[in-house]
C-alpha positions, 0 to 999 in steps of 0.5 A: 130479923132478931139476933141478941147475944150475951144478954145480961140483966139486973134488977137492983143488985140481983142478976136475972139473966146471964149471957143469954143468946137468942135469935128469931127469924121470919116464919119461925117460932122460937120457944123459951121454956123453963120453970117459974122464976127462971128469967123468961118474962124478964127476957121478953121485957128486955127484948120489948124495951120494958127494962134496959139490959145490963150488957150484951147486944141486940140486932134487929134487921141488921141494925144494932139497937141501943137502949130503946124504949118500949114505944120505940120498939113497938114502932120498929115492929115489936109486938108484945103480949104480956103474961096476965093479958093486961087488957083495959077492963073498962074499955070495950073490946073495940076500944081495947083494940084501938089502943094498938093504934098509938104506934101506927101512922094515921093512915094505918089506924084501922082494925083489919078483917084478919083480926076478927077472922082470927078471933070471931068472938071479938067481933061478936063482943066488940061493944062489950067491956073487956072486963066482961070477957072470960079469961080465954076471951081476954087472952084472944083480945090481948093477942089481937091488940098486939096484932093491930100494930102489924108486928114483924116480931111478936113476943108472947108470954105464956098465952095458954096460962089458965085457958080452957082447951078449946081456946088453947087450940084456937090460939095455937092455930092462930100462931101457926098461921102467923108463922106460916105466913112467913113474914113474922118472927115469933118468940113464945114463952110457954110451959105447956110442953105439947103446945110448945113442941107442936109450934116450935122451930127452935128452943131455949131452956132457962134455969136460974137465968142461964141457958141450959139447953138450946138449939133448933128442933131438928137437933133436939129430941122431944124426949130429951127436952121433956126430960130436961124440963121435968128434971128441973121441975122436980129439982125445984120442988 
């Protein structure tokens, strides 16, 4: 579905990404890992059309993509859940979900039962303002809003950050169900190792904007991946 090669990215005069390759396939979760500030969020912003790449190529469903906008990427089927949730605190839960309608044809502008089945608390709080929800509930709302757009590629930026364990478990079950459905590719940026290892089918570890470890789960040992991440975390400290 998605195949990106030799991606580079600059912010002003600073190079953020150096020759990154990443692929995402339906029915699989590709995990992007690394310490804070290594380029994980920048990579997702690039893939979502929020920041133009400096170089490299992106193919989506076999079609080479030029520098498309975030709105164009959403219409092509790319859903993005940014770090920090970015919900609208003054809108109700239902109104927040309805903001996902913008990239859909009018005939498809509805909240499916699947959304509330996946996140029952949102049905219970549909008329409450987004700002009244807990952090974990806001994260569920952000994911649900992305799913409203019926994405074929879902980009998730640290969905477990600052979330209580029971909601982390629920979010994990939803991601696993989406993966197992087989028609959606998922790229997950995550620092919670156990969560990523349980869900991931492939892994990309970044350090200072470069790939330092990459491959399918079947080719990687859990101990080696954990040690690589722990080693770079220690070095960063």
